[in-house]
N, C-alpha and C positions, 0 to 999 in steps of 0.2 A: 593740360593750362594749371599754372600755378594760382594759387591764393593770393589775390589784392593784399598788397599792403597796408594796413590801419594807419590811420593818420597820427603821427608823433606825436600834434598838439591837439587837447581836446579842447571841446567846449570850457570857457571858462564859469558854466552852470555844474560841472562836474567836480564832486566835492571827494576828498578825504580824510579819514580821522578813524582814530582810535575810538570803540565805544566799550563801557564797562556795562556789564546786564546786571540787573539790578538784584538778580539772581543769582551771582555767581563774581560779588566785587572784587574779588582777589586776582581779576586776569581778564583782560582787555582783547577786543578782536578788533581788527584794521577792515574799513567797511569804506566804500564809494557811496554816491547817489546825486540824485540832479533832485531839486522841487520840481514838479511839474508849475506851468506859467497860465496854464487855462482857467479862467473862471468858470466855465463851462464843466462839462460833462469827464473831460478828459483829466480836471485839476482832482477828482475824487476817484484817479483811477493809480494802482500802485502797481506798477510791474516789477518783480524780484527776480534776477537771477541763481539759479543755485549751482555751485560749481560741481565736475566729477575732481576725480581722485586729483588726478596727477594735472589740471587744467584749473590754474586759481581765476583770481576774479578780475585779472589783468586781461584775459581771454574777454570778456565781456568788457570792456572798455570802449574798442573801437564798435561795438553794435551800442552802446546805450549813445556814442556818439553821433552815430550815422543818424540813429531816434531822433536826437535832436535836431540838426541839422535837415532833418527832412519835414520836420515839423515846425520849425522855429520862420516867422516870428507868429506862426496860428496857435500855436500851443502844443504841448507834448506833456505825456503822463508824469507823473510822478517816478523814477527808477532808484531801483537799489541792488547796489551785490556786497558781499563778504567774503572775508576766508576767514573758513572754521576755524577753530583751535590747535594750532599747532601745522597749519600749511599757509603757503603764501607768505604774506607779508604780516600773517598774527602771528607772533613768535611765541606767545602764551601758551601753554596746553592747558587742557579740561582740567578745572580745578580739583574735580569729582576722581579723574585718571589714578589720583595717587593713593596707593594702597593696593593697585589692584596690577593683576598678571602684567608685565611687561609687554608693552606692543596691542596690548587687547584694555585698551578702556572705555572710553562711552560706545554706544552705540546707536544704531538709525532713532530708535525714538526719544533717546538723549539729544541728538541733533534738533529733532522736530522742536522738544520743548523750548532749547534756546531759539530756535528760528522764530517758534510764538513769541516769545518777550524780546525779541529785537524789536519782531515790527509792530508790539506796541508801543514800545519806546520809542522808535521813530512816530508813528504815525499820531504818537502823542506830543512828543517834542519836536517836531519838523515840520508835521503837516497839522499839529494841531486840532487831530479829531481823533476820535476812538478807532481800535482797528475798524472794527465793525459794520463803519459808517460807511466803507472803501472798498471800489470794486478789486478784488486782489487776480492780480494774474501771476500763477506761477512758471516761470523758464526754465526749464534744468537740460543737462545735460550727463550727461552718465551717469552713474551714482547722484546724481544730482536730480535724477526723474525720478528713483524710489523716494528719494529723501520729500521731493514732490506730491507724490502718490501718498505716500505716509501720512503729510502732513494735511490733506485735504480727506483723508481718512480719519483723524485722529481730531480735525475740525471741520464738524459736517457744518455745511451752509458759508463756509466763510471763503471759499475760492469760486470765481466764478470760470476760471477759465486754468486749463495746461498744455503747454506746449516744452515736448518731451523729444529731446534730441537725440538719435545714437542713445536711447535708454540703455543700460544695465536691466538684465534678469536676475532681479533678488533671488529668487526660487532655482535657478541654476547653481550647480557646483563649475561649472565653468571647464569643466574635463570633455571639452567637443574633439580634440584630437583622437586619428588611430592611434589606439596602443598598442605598440609594436610587443609586447608582452604577454600581452592577454591573450588565452587559449581562442585558437581560430584564427588567428592573422595570418593574411594571407601579403604575404611583399610582393607580392607581385602587381597588385591594386593599389601601390603608390606611383606617383607620377614617375616619372624617367629620370627627372634630377632629382630627385626627392629619396637620397637612403635612410636607411634604420636608424642610423646616428644620427642623420639631422634631424628628421623626425622626433627622436630619443630626447633631442638637443633644447627640441623649440616647447616642447611637452613641460618640460624643467623651467624654462623662462616664464612661460605664458602660464605656469601655475605659481612661480616664485611672483609675478605681478595682481593677479587677480582671483587666485581661487578663494575663497571667502576666508579664508585661514590666514592668508598672506599678511603679513603687518606692514603697516602703510604709516610714513608721516607723523598722522596726524594722531595715531594710537585709536582710531577708527574702527572697533568691532565688528565686523561683515559676518560672523560665523553666526549670528541667528535672524540673520536677514530674510532666509527662510520660511523664519516662523511669524517671521511680523509680515512680510508678503508672499504669501503660499502661491496664489495666484496669481496670474497675469493679467487675467478679464475681470478681476474682481477683488472684494466686494463692489459694489455701485457706488458711485460718491453719490455725495449728495452738496448740490451750488445753495447761493442765495434762493430762501422762498420754496425750498424743496425742489427745484429743480436739480436737472444735472451737469455740471460745468461743461462748458466746451471743450473738450479733447483734441489735440491736435497732437501726433506721432510721427519725426521725420526722422528717417535713416539713410545714412550714404554708402552710396557702392561700394563693395570693399577695400577695392584700388585706390577709388579716388579718395578715402575715407584716410586710408596710407599715404598717398601722397599730400595730401592737405594737412595733416597733422606733422608732419617733418618740416612743411613750411611756415606754420603756426605760430611752432618750438619756436624758430629763429627767430617770426618778426615779433614775439611778444619780448623777446632780450632786448628788441629796440624802443621800447613803449618809455616815455618819458616819466622820470619819479619825482616831477617838482608836483608838489599839492597843496590847495588851501584846509587848511586846518578848520574846522566847523563844529566843534560837539555837540550833542543831545544826550537827553537822559530822560 
């Protein structure tokens, strides 16, 4: 079953603009957001959507539109997503990458620091609130899940809930395919329609995209990800009031994931580019 097409026309509540962090005034990042319209509990909730490496903030716009349409006019929470430096609609690269090894600039810890600064400015400029007074929910996809985990670990008591979708494993080197050049490899164990040549080719393609040392468009250095998040089940995260945040982990079936990934790539190209510009600081 094919994934449903996202609506091309998004609700007027979704605003798009570039934002400059106070800590990095020489570069801007592109954001999309909607201000919660419920004067009660949900208006004090902020849901932040965190991208993977290859799925940009445009992939979250249909989700944001669905939340707004479902909860209007009763009220919906504030919503925010953004393209990190060097990805999607953010053309500027991270200023601190200058002088570093080409392709290996900022790391996940730097991304978390930037995220904190963005949230502080958004809360102050758009919600007229302190960040600590909001109920913060992080929704991540792929490496966005690692960013969400590291943020909650770095800023204890800040995150009320995390939704982790098809999370990447920060403590893995992604060498999951059988190695035909390894001692003891038995080609008889391969499926009938998979040759050693095909296996070797797929190993190389997978490593070029997902290995921690693989270079990406945003120059995000993932080589120390296993040091930043060495365990998949720890440390224990601390939410507001000292209790644990609500954590939900969702993973696709492998075949379904591959099918939907192809469909979504086509649909995202059809998303309208019209934008209302309203900055915040």
